C-alpha positions as CSV (number, residue, x, y, z in Angstrom):
1,X,81.6,91.5,110.9
2,X,79.6,89.1,109.2
3,X,79.9,89.7,105.4
4,X,83.5,91.2,106.2
5,X,84.4,87.0,106.8
6,X,82.2,85.7,104.3
7,X,83.6,87.4,101.2
8,X,87.2,85.2,103.2
9,X,85.9,82.3,102.2
10,X,89.0,80.5,103.8
11,X,88.9,82.1,107.4
12,X,85.0,81.7,106.9
13,X,85.3,78.1,107.1
14,X,87.6,77.9,110.1
15,X,85.9,79.8,112.3
16,X,82.5,77.8,111.6
17,X,85.6,74.4,112.6
18,X,85.8,75.9,115.8
19,X,82.1,76.1,116.5
20,X,80.9,73.1,115.4
21,X,84.0,71.5,117.5
22,X,82.1,73.7,120.2
23,X,78.8,72.7,119.3
24,X,79.2,69.2,119.8
25,X,80.8,69.5,122.9
26,X,77.7,71.6,124.0
27,X,75.3,68.9,122.1
28,X,77.0,65.5,123.8
29,X,77.0,67.3,126.9
30,X,73.2,67.7,126.9
31,X,72.4,64.8,125.4
32,X,73.3,63.3,129.3
33,X,70.5,65.8,131.0
34,X,72.2,68.6,131.5
35,X,70.7,72.1,130.4
36,X,72.9,74.9,129.6
37,X,72.0,79.0,129.4
38,X,71.4,80.7,126.4
39,X,75.2,81.7,124.8
40,X,76.5,84.0,126.1
41,X,73.7,85.2,127.7
42,X,74.7,87.2,131.1
43,X,77.9,88.7,129.3
44,X,76.8,92.0,129.2
45,X,76.4,92.3,133.1
46,X,79.6,90.6,133.8
47,X,81.7,92.6,131.5
48,X,80.1,95.9,133.5
49,X,81.3,94.9,137.1
50,X,84.2,94.1,135.6
51,X,84.9,97.4,134.5
52,X,83.3,98.4,138.1
53,X,86.3,96.3,139.9
54,X,89.0,97.6,137.7
55,X,87.8,101.3,138.3
56,X,87.4,100.2,142.0
57,X,91.5,99.2,141.6
58,X,90.6,95.3,142.2
59,X,93.3,92.6,141.3
60,X,93.4,90.7,137.8
61,X,96.0,87.8,137.4
62,X,95.5,85.2,134.6
63,X,93.9,86.8,131.4
64,X,91.1,87.8,134.5
65,X,90.5,84.3,135.7
66,X,91.5,85.2,138.8
67,X,89.9,88.9,140.3
68,X,90.5,89.8,144.1
69,X,90.7,92.9,146.6
70,X,92.4,92.5,149.2
71,X,95.0,90.2,151.3
72,X,95.0,87.3,148.9
73,X,97.0,83.8,150.0
74,X,100.6,83.3,148.4
75,X,98.7,80.3,148.5
76,X,96.8,81.4,145.5
77,X,99.5,83.4,144.6
78,X,101.6,80.4,143.6
79,X,98.7,78.8,142.0
80,X,99.2,79.1,138.6
81,X,102.8,79.4,137.8
82,X,104.6,77.6,140.9
83,X,106.0,75.0,140.2
84,X,107.2,74.5,144.0
85,X,103.2,74.3,145.0
86,X,100.9,71.3,145.4
87,X,98.0,69.6,147.3
88,X,98.1,66.6,149.3
89,X,95.4,64.7,150.8
90,X,95.9,61.6,153.2
91,X,92.1,59.9,151.6
92,X,89.1,61.4,150.5
93,X,86.8,60.2,153.2
94,X,84.7,62.9,153.8
95,X,81.3,62.8,156.3
96,X,79.5,65.9,154.2
97,X,77.9,64.5,150.7
98,X,78.3,67.6,148.7
99,X,76.4,67.9,145.4
100,X,79.0,69.4,143.7
101,X,82.1,68.0,144.6
102,X,84.0,66.4,141.4
103,X,85.8,63.9,143.7
104,X,84.0,60.8,142.4
105,X,85.6,62.0,139.4
106,X,89.1,61.3,140.3
107,X,90.9,58.1,139.6
108,X,90.8,55.1,141.6
109,X,88.2,57.1,143.5
110,X,86.8,54.6,145.8
111,X,90.4,53.0,146.8
112,X,91.4,55.6,147.9
113,X,88.3,56.5,150.3
114,X,89.1,53.2,151.5
115,X,92.7,53.2,151.9
116,X,95.7,56.0,153.0
117,X,97.7,57.4,150.0
118,X,101.5,56.3,150.8
119,X,101.5,60.6,151.5
120,X,105.2,60.5,152.8
121,X,107.2,58.8,150.2
122,X,104.6,61.3,147.9
123,X,106.0,64.5,150.2
124,X,109.6,63.2,149.5
125,X,109.0,63.0,145.9
126,X,108.1,66.3,144.8
127,X,111.0,68.2,146.6
128,X,113.1,65.9,144.5
129,X,111.2,66.9,141.8
130,X,111.6,70.8,141.8
131,X,113.9,73.2,142.6
132,X,112.2,75.3,145.6
133,X,108.9,73.7,147.5
134,X,107.1,77.1,148.4
135,X,103.7,75.9,149.4
136,X,102.2,72.0,151.0
137,X,97.9,72.2,151.0
138,X,96.4,68.9,152.9
139,X,92.6,68.8,151.3
140,X,90.5,65.5,151.3
141,X,88.1,64.0,151.5
142,X,87.9,65.3,155.7
143,X,91.5,65.4,156.6
144,X,90.4,65.5,160.0
145,X,88.2,62.0,160.3
146,X,92.1,60.6,160.5
147,X,93.4,63.8,162.7
148,X,96.5,62.0,163.9
149,X,97.4,61.4,160.4
150,X,97.2,65.3,159.6
151,X,98.9,66.1,162.6
152,X,101.4,63.6,161.4
153,X,101.3,65.0,157.6
154,X,102.3,68.9,159.2
155,X,105.2,67.4,161.4
156,X,106.9,65.7,158.6
157,X,105.9,68.6,155.3
158,X,107.8,71.4,158.2
159,X,110.4,69.2,158.5
160,X,111.2,68.5,154.9
161,X,110.7,71.9,154.1
162,X,111.1,74.1,157.1
163,X,110.1,77.6,154.5
164,X,107.1,76.0,153.0
165,X,104.0,77.7,153.9
166,X,101.5,75.0,155.4
167,X,98.1,75.0,154.9
168,X,94.2,72.8,155.5
169,X,91.1,72.2,154.2
170,X,88.3,71.2,156.3
171,X,84.9,71.8,156.8
172,X,85.2,72.0,160.5
173,X,83.9,68.6,161.3
174,X,85.9,67.6,164.4
175,X,88.3,70.4,165.2
176,X,88.8,71.6,168.7
177,X,91.6,73.8,170.7
178,X,94.0,70.1,171.0
179,X,94.1,70.1,167.5
180,X,94.8,73.7,167.2
181,X,97.5,73.2,169.9
182,X,99.4,70.5,167.7
183,X,99.2,71.8,164.5
184,X,100.4,75.2,165.5
185,X,103.2,73.4,167.4
186,X,104.0,71.3,164.2
187,X,103.8,74.4,161.9
188,X,100.7,74.8,160.4
189,X,100.4,78.2,158.2
190,X,96.7,78.5,156.8
191,X,93.5,76.5,157.7
192,X,90.7,77.0,154.8
193,X,87.2,76.8,155.8
194,X,83.7,75.3,153.6
195,X,80.6,76.9,154.4
196,X,77.8,74.8,153.5
197,X,74.6,77.5,153.6
198,X,72.4,74.7,152.1
199,X,72.5,72.6,155.1
200,X,70.8,74.6,156.8
201,X,72.0,77.8,159.7
202,X,72.6,75.3,162.5
203,X,75.8,74.2,159.9
204,X,76.6,77.6,159.0
205,X,76.6,78.2,163.3
206,X,78.9,75.3,163.5
207,X,81.4,76.4,161.3
208,X,81.6,79.9,162.0
209,X,81.9,78.7,166.5
210,X,85.0,76.8,164.6
211,X,85.9,79.6,163.1
212,X,86.2,82.0,166.5
213,X,88.1,78.5,167.9
214,X,90.7,78.5,165.1
215,X,90.9,82.6,165.0
216,X,92.6,82.3,169.0
217,X,96.0,80.8,167.0
218,X,98.3,82.8,164.8
219,X,97.2,80.9,161.5
220,X,95.9,82.8,158.5
221,X,92.1,82.1,159.0
222,X,89.8,81.4,155.4
223,X,87.0,80.6,153.8
224,X,86.7,78.3,150.7
225,X,83.0,77.9,149.3
226,X,81.9,77.9,145.4
227,X,79.1,79.9,144.9
228,X,75.7,79.0,144.1
229,X,73.9,82.4,142.4
230,X,70.5,82.0,144.4
231,X,72.2,82.5,147.3
232,X,73.9,85.8,146.8
233,X,71.9,87.9,149.7
234,X,72.9,85.3,151.7
235,X,77.0,85.4,150.9
236,X,77.2,89.1,151.6
237,X,75.9,88.2,155.3
238,X,78.4,85.8,155.3
239,X,81.0,88.0,154.5
240,X,80.0,90.1,157.4
241,X,79.9,87.5,159.9
242,X,83.5,86.5,158.4
243,X,84.7,90.0,159.0
244,X,83.7,90.4,162.2
245,X,85.1,87.3,163.4
246,X,88.6,89.0,161.6
247,X,88.9,86.1,158.8
248,X,91.4,87.2,156.5
249,X,89.8,85.9,152.9
250,X,88.0,84.6,150.9
251,X,87.7,82.6,148.0
252,X,85.2,82.2,146.0
253,X,84.8,79.4,143.5
254,X,83.1,79.1,140.7
255,X,80.1,76.4,141.3
256,X,80.5,73.4,138.8
257,X,78.9,70.5,137.4
258,X,80.9,67.5,138.1
259,X,78.9,65.0,135.7
260,X,77.2,64.1,137.9
261,X,73.6,64.8,140.0
262,X,72.1,66.7,137.3
263,X,69.3,66.2,139.3
264,X,70.2,68.4,142.2
265,X,71.4,71.2,140.1
266,X,67.7,71.3,137.9
267,X,65.6,71.2,140.9
268,X,67.8,74.8,142.9
269,X,66.8,76.3,138.8
270,X,70.8,75.7,137.7
271,X,71.9,75.9,133.9
272,X,75.4,75.5,132.5
273,X,77.0,78.7,131.7
274,X,77.8,78.8,127.4
275,X,80.0,78.7,126.7
276,X,81.3,76.6,128.9
277,X,84.8,78.2,128.4
278,X,86.7,80.6,127.0
279,X,89.1,78.6,125.2
280,X,87.8,74.8,124.8
281,X,90.1,71.7,125.5
282,X,90.9,68.7,127.1
283,X,91.4,69.8,130.6
284,X,93.0,67.9,133.3
285,X,91.1,69.9,136.3
286,X,87.7,67.3,136.8
287,X,85.8,69.6,138.5
288,X,83.7,70.2,135.5
289,X,81.4,72.9,133.9
290,X,81.0,76.3,135.5
291,X,77.1,77.2,136.4
292,X,75.6,80.1,134.8
293,X,75.4,83.3,137.3
294,X,77.8,81.2,139.4
295,X,80.9,84.0,138.2
296,X,78.2,87.5,138.9
297,X,77.6,86.3,141.8
298,X,81.5,85.8,143.1
299,X,82.1,89.2,141.4
300,X,79.3,90.9,142.7
301,X,80.8,90.2,146.1
302,X,83.9,91.2,145.5
303,X,83.0,94.9,144.3
304,X,80.5,94.0,147.6
305,X,83.9,94.2,149.9
306,X,85.3,96.5,148.2
307,X,82.5,99.1,148.8
308,X,81.3,98.3,152.0
309,X,85.2,98.4,152.9
310,X,85.5,94.8,154.2
311,X,89.2,94.0,155.9
312,X,88.8,90.7,154.8
313,X,90.3,89.8,151.3
314,X,87.8,88.1,148.5
315,X,89.2,86.5,145.8
316,X,86.9,85.4,142.8
317,X,88.4,82.2,141.5
318,X,87.0,81.0,138.3
319,X,87.2,77.4,136.7
320,X,89.1,78.6,134.3
321,X,91.9,79.7,136.8
322,X,91.5,75.8,138.0
323,X,92.9,75.2,134.6
324,X,95.6,78.5,133.7
325,X,98.2,76.4,135.3
326,X,97.9,73.0,133.2
327,X,98.1,75.5,130.4
328,X,100.8,77.4,131.8
329,X,103.0,74.0,132.5
330,X,102.3,72.9,128.8
331,X,103.4,76.1,127.3
332,X,106.2,76.0,129.5
333,X,107.7,72.8,127.7
334,X,108.4,74.8,124.5
335,X,109.9,78.4,123.6
336,X,108.0,79.9,120.6
337,X,109.5,82.2,118.5
338,X,108.6,85.6,120.3
339,X,108.6,87.9,117.3
340,X,104.9,85.4,116.0
341,X,103.9,84.6,119.3
342,X,103.3,85.7,123.2
343,X,102.3,84.1,126.5
344,X,100.3,85.9,127.5
345,X,98.3,86.6,130.6
346,X,95.6,83.9,130.4
347,X,98.8,81.2,130.0
348,X,98.2,80.5,126.1
349,X,100.4,81.5,122.9
350,X,98.7,84.0,121.0
351,X,99.4,84.7,117.7
352,X,97.7,86.9,115.5
353,X,97.0,85.5,111.7
354,X,94.6,86.7,108.2
355,X,93.6,84.4,105.9
356,X,92.9,84.8,102.2
357,X,93.5,87.8,99.9
358,X,95.1,89.0,103.4
359,X,97.9,87.0,103.2
360,X,99.3,89.0,100.2
361,X,99.4,92.7,101.8
362,X,99.9,91.8,105.4
363,X,102.8,89.6,104.3
364,X,104.2,92.9,102.1
365,X,104.1,95.1,104.9
366,X,105.4,92.4,107.6
367,X,108.7,92.0,105.0
368,X,109.2,96.1,104.8
369,X,109.4,96.8,108.3
370,X,111.8,93.5,108.8
371,X,109.4,92.0,110.9
372,X,109.7,88.0,111.2
373,X,106.6,86.1,110.5
374,X,105.0,82.2,110.1
375,X,104.0,81.8,107.0
376,X,101.3,78.2,106.7
377,X,99.2,77.2,103.4
378,X,96.3,79.1,104.2
379,X,97.8,82.0,106.1
380,X,100.4,84.4,107.5
381,X,101.1,84.6,111.3
382,X,102.3,87.2,113.5
383,X,103.1,88.6,116.4
384,X,99.0,90.0,117.9
385,X,100.7,93.6,119.6
386,X,100.9,94.0,115.3
387,X,96.9,93.8,114.9
388,X,96.1,97.1,114.4
389,X,99.0,97.5,111.9
390,X,97.1,95.2,109.9
391,X,93.8,96.5,110.8
392,X,95.2,99.3,109.2
393,X,95.8,98.0,105.5
394,X,92.5,97.1,105.0
395,X,92.8,93.5,106.5
396,X,90.6,91.1,109.0
397,X,92.8,89.7,111.8
398,X,91.9,86.8,114.0
399,X,93.6,86.3,116.5
400,X,94.7,82.7,118.2
401,X,94.8,80.6,121.4
402,X,97.7,77.5,121.1
403,X,99.0,75.3,123.4
404,X,101.9,73.5,123.3
405,X,101.3,69.8,123.7
406,X,104.3,66.7,123.6
407,X,107.6,67.2,124.9
408,X,111.3,67.6,123.9
409,X,111.3,66.3,119.8
410,X,107.9,65.5,120.4
411,X,106.5,69.1,120.9
412,X,104.0,70.5,118.6
413,X,101.6,73.4,119.0
414,X,97.9,72.8,119.0
415,X,95.7,76.1,118.0
416,X,92.6,75.8,120.5
417,X,90.4,78.4,119.0
418,X,89.9,81.8,116.5
419,X,88.6,84.7,116.8
420,X,88.3,88.5,115.4
421,X,89.9,90.8,116.8
422,X,89.2,94.6,116.2
423,X,91.6,97.2,115.6
424,X,93.4,97.3,119.0
425,X,93.9,94.1,119.1
426,X,91.2,92.9,121.3
427,X,88.8,89.8,120.2
428,X,85.5,91.2,119.4
């Protein structure tokens, strides 16, 4: 493969350009103290788990960034591509201090801890901005630290949007029967609990009691939490405990380093995933960088639940999945030529390219079959479905990942990644 690339100097230069951008990003993060795992470490195990899950019939969404079995909250299904879904917060005050929390990364964090947001106006403005409001979430901080205001939030949301699915995120702190009854009266549909394994078994038992209480009402009761690789065994037990309680589902989040508290990650022996992203981009999501091994632990838990026949749904939501919505919203800004670009399952605009001496023969072939293609200074671009045809001509096709930036007349295509493809159109 290296010989094939080196025989095409323009292609080789572009591949090195993107590799250098990634190295610079990794080096800049590492200079602040974090440690990255060896590049592509564990990739074979990840591929094995994904293949095992496909064979078991797991659900793959958003280019494989979301993997699940069984029950999946409609809010999760609408998370990417559902323009009528939004999560709000009253304030960012919290009674926990989780080392992986990314809330301090948000703009005006201290102000939003001290003061409530104008959530009533924000609820109304959201409805005016979208064709239909389908899902409304309330997060924090800890919403139950202002439980009366949380109840007012759900009452107003139900009044404004009678058909919307309403959900609450909580650690369970301060949850009692009176709040559950009042929330049910106001139309709350779903409660998502966080479980803090690192706080000890007493904390786990406390949230399990809150979950058991909530199960007495008509809510869809769920758990949502990041997965620490070393806690895989305890997580399997937790899945059994949640199943016994009749919990509908659990969202397993890829553990992320939020650009702070690296000492807490280091003392747990954690390292960062390398490469940090499938497609490197300046994502707006404040969650940080994924921890190596967390994805495999999440996938193992989905597989465990399927093999054990557990009733609760298990959903792996990766960092990439959190970023998909931003990509999709940007790429909805303009429709690119469908004979050259494909809006792929991972929400990026995908095209294929050939460089150097491959341009002429592939261009001539596409002319001969009447297919449209793009001509740039140093390459020919064409639909990724034709990668195998290009390879049969002796060309070395690459796949190109793209986003639309800007709006209206100022919109333009920005390429983010090039990767050599095999004859089937898959990246090598």
